[in-house]
C-alpha positions in Angstrom: 12.8 28.1 13.8 13.9 24.9 11.9 12.3 24.5 8.7 10.2 21.7 7.1 12.6 21.3 3.9 13.6 17.6 5.6 9.3 16.4 5.4 8.6 18.1 2.2 11.4 16.3 0.9 10.2 12.8 2.8 6.5 13.5 1.4 8.0 14.4 -1.8 9.9 11.4 -2.3 7.0 8.7 -1.4 4.8 10.6 -3.7 7.3 10.0 -6.4 7.6 6.8 -6.0 6.2 4.1 -8.1 6.5 0.5 -6.8 5.1 0.1 -3.6 8.6 -1.5 -2.8 10.4 1.7 -2.8 8.2 3.1 -0.4 8.9 0.5 2.1 12.5 1.1 2.0 12.1 4.6 2.1 10.3 4.3 5.2 12.6 2.3 6.5 15.9 4.7 5.9 13.9 7.0 8.5 13.0 4.3 10.9 16.5 2.5 11.1 17.7 5.1 12.9 16.0 4.5 16.0 16.9 0.6 15.0 13.5 0.0 13.5 14.9 -1.8 10.5 11.6 -4.2 10.2 8.1 -3.5 8.7 4.8 -4.9 8.4 1.7 -3.0 7.4 -1.8 -4.0 6.6 -5.5 -4.1 8.0 -6.6 -6.6 10.5 -8.7 -9.6 9.3 -10.9 -11.3 10.5 -10.9 -14.4 12.4 -11.1 -17.7 11.0 -9.2 -16.6 7.7 -6.5 -19.0 6.2 -3.3 -18.2 6.0 -3.0 -16.7 2.3 -6.1 -14.8 2.8 -4.7 -13.3 6.1 -1.2 -12.6 3.7 -3.6 -10.8 1.6 -4.4 -8.0 4.4 -0.9 -7.4 4.2 -0.1 -3.7 2.4 4.3 -4.0 2.7 6.8 -5.6 4.8 10.0 -6.4 5.4 9.7 -10.0 7.7 11.4 -12.5 6.8 9.1 -14.7 4.3 9.8 -17.6 6.7 8.9 -15.9 9.9 5.4 -14.3 7.9 4.3 -17.8 6.8 4.9 -19.1 10.2 3.0 -16.7 12.4 0.0 -17.3 9.6 0.3 -20.5 9.8 0.2 -20.8 13.6 -2.6 -18.0 13.5 -0.7 -16.1 16.0 -3.1 -13.0 15.1 -5.2 -15.3 17.7 -3.0 -14.7 20.7 -0.8 -11.7 19.3 -2.1 -8.7 22.2 -0.3 -5.9 20.0 -3.4 -7.0 18.0 -6.2 -6.6 20.5 -4.5 -3.2 21.8 -4.5 -1.9 17.9 -8.3 -3.6 17.9 -10.1 -2.1 21.0 -7.7 1.2 21.3 -5.6 2.7 18.1 -3.0 5.0 19.9 0.9 4.2 19.7 2.6 1.5 21.0 6.2 1.0 21.8 7.0 -2.9 23.0 9.9 -4.9 24.6 8.9 -8.5 23.7 7.5 -10.9 26.3 8.5 -9.7 29.5 7.4 -5.5 28.9 3.7 -7.5 28.5 2.2 -8.7 31.3 -0.4 -11.7 31.8 0.4 -13.0 28.7 -0.5 -16.8 27.6 2.1 -19.3 26.7 1.3 -19.1 23.6 2.0 -15.3 23.2 4.8 -16.3 25.1 6.3 -18.4 22.4 5.4 -16.2 19.4 8.1 -13.5 21.2 10.4 -15.8 21.8 10.6 -17.6 18.2 10.1 -13.8 16.7 13.0 -13.1 18.5 15.3 -15.7 16.3 14.4 -13.2 13.3 15.6 -10.2 14.6 12.0 -9.0 16.0 13.0 -8.3 19.8 11.6 -4.7 20.2 9.3 -2.7 18.5 6.5 0.4 17.8 3.0 -0.3 16.6 1.7 3.0 14.5 -2.4 2.7 14.1 -3.4 4.7 10.7 -6.6 5.5 10.6 -7.8 6.1 7.3 -10.9 8.6 6.3 -13.1 5.6 5.5 -12.6 4.8 9.7 -10.4 1.7 8.4 -7.3 0.7 10.6 -3.9 0.3 8.9 -1.4 -0.8 11.4 2.2 0.2 10.7 4.2 -2.7 13.4 8.0 -1.8 13.4 10.6 -4.2 14.9 14.1 -4.4 15.3 16.5 -6.0 17.5 16.6 -2.4 20.0 14.4 0.3 19.8 15.8 3.8 20.2 13.0 6.4 20.8 12.0 8.6 22.6 8.1 10.1 23.2 8.5 12.9 20.3 10.3 11.2 18.2 7.2 8.6 17.8 5.0 11.4 16.4 8.2 11.9 14.2 6.9 8.4 12.7 3.6 8.6 13.4 3.6 11.0 10.6 6.1 9.4 8.0 4.0 6.5 8.6 1.4 8.4 7.3 2.7 9.5 4.2 4.0 6.1 3.6 0.7 4.3 3.9 -0.7 6.9 1.8 1.5 6.7 -1.4 1.2 2.7 -0.3 -2.5 2.5 -0.8 -2.1 4.4 -3.9 0.1 2.2 -5.5 -2.2 -0.6 -4.3 -5.0 0.4 -6.0 -3.5 1.8 -8.9 -2.2 -1.8 -9.1 -5.7 -3.5 -8.7 -7.7 -0.8 -11.5 -4.3 -2.0 -14.1 -4.8 -5.7 -13.3 -8.8 -5.7 -14.0 -8.8 -2.9 -17.2 -9.6 -4.2 -20.6 -7.3 -4.8 -22.7 -7.2 -2.2 -25.5 -5.2 -2.9 -28.5 -2.4 -0.3 -29.6 -4.4 1.2 -32.3 -7.7 1.3 -30.0 -5.0 3.4 -27.6 -3.6 5.6 -30.4 -7.4 6.3 -31.6 -8.8 7.1 -28.1 -5.9 9.4 -27.2 -6.3 11.6 -30.3 -10.4 11.4 -29.4 -9.1 13.2 -25.7 -7.2 15.8 -28.0 -10.6 16.8 -29.5 -10.1 15.2 -32.9 -13.1 13.7 -35.0 -12.9 10.1 -36.7 -12.0 12.1 -39.8 -8.8 13.8 -38.6 -7.7 10.7 -36.5 -7.7 8.3 -39.7 -6.0 11.7 -41.7 -3.6 11.5 -38.7 -3.3 7.7 -38.6 -2.9 6.8 -41.7 -6.1 4.8 -41.8 -9.9 5.3 -43.3 -12.4 6.9 -41.4 -14.2 3.8 -41.2 -11.3 2.2 -39.7 -11.2 4.9 -37.1 -14.8 4.8 -36.1 -14.5 1.2 -36.0 -11.5 1.2 -33.2 -13.2 4.2 -31.4 -16.6 2.4 -31.1 -14.3 -1.1 -29.6 -13.1 1.2 -27.4 -15.6 2.6 -26.3 -17.9 -0.7 -25.9 -14.6 -2.4 -23.9 -14.6 1.2 -21.7 -18.1 -0.2 -20.5 -18.9 3.3 -22.2 -21.9 5.1 -23.8 -20.7 8.1 -25.4 -17.0 9.6 -26.3 -17.0 11.9 -23.7 -17.2 9.0 -20.9 -14.8 6.7 -23.0 -12.2 9.1 -22.5 -13.1 9.7 -19.4 -12.6 5.8 -18.8 -9.5 5.3 -20.1 -7.5 8.2 -18.4 -8.8 6.3 -15.1 -7.6 3.6 -16.1 -3.9 5.2 -17.0 -4.6 4.5 -21.0 -4.1 8.2 -21.1 -1.9 10.9 -19.1 
């Protein structure tokens, strides 16, 4: 019986990644073995959104920026048959361009023809459904798809790990972008408070007066929206000030 060492190592590598680009590149190092060296991961936007609002739904991608801008600028979501497939019944779907998808509109055929100019000729769509019921699509593509049905399951597992880590990093970035800014002294005081030190002990450690340490802790508590020291420490941990 084969071990799960490769799977565990892949999952570990993704979990240790601290940037979404790193997650994307690690994922592509696997998918490229099947001829899939382009990826677009995101959630489906509602109809009628502006190009910028549509791009805000992208979690990570390796599409050429020119093609991504053209795709959203032309609102190809409206005619892309793969979007309808994801919306109507999320399942893995291999595709081979317009030739393998009957009943396409002229606009959809134009979209596939234009995509091929960017080496997006064949691909695989892998929907990932979160615990909240949100569908995150993983659209893999390249010049030639070389995969059998069994291997699609392998990529589905890898995609799940990649999407999970990318979502984690996206949430961390969102929280940090909106978190209150503590001064260096406030961060020091709240870290010592997390270790159970009193205001007097903190003042001795930092070489400041007890009144000053109280002032810094009160300021930190106010910025963190906390009503007491315990809540302030918990918020500081949640926001990454204490690790």
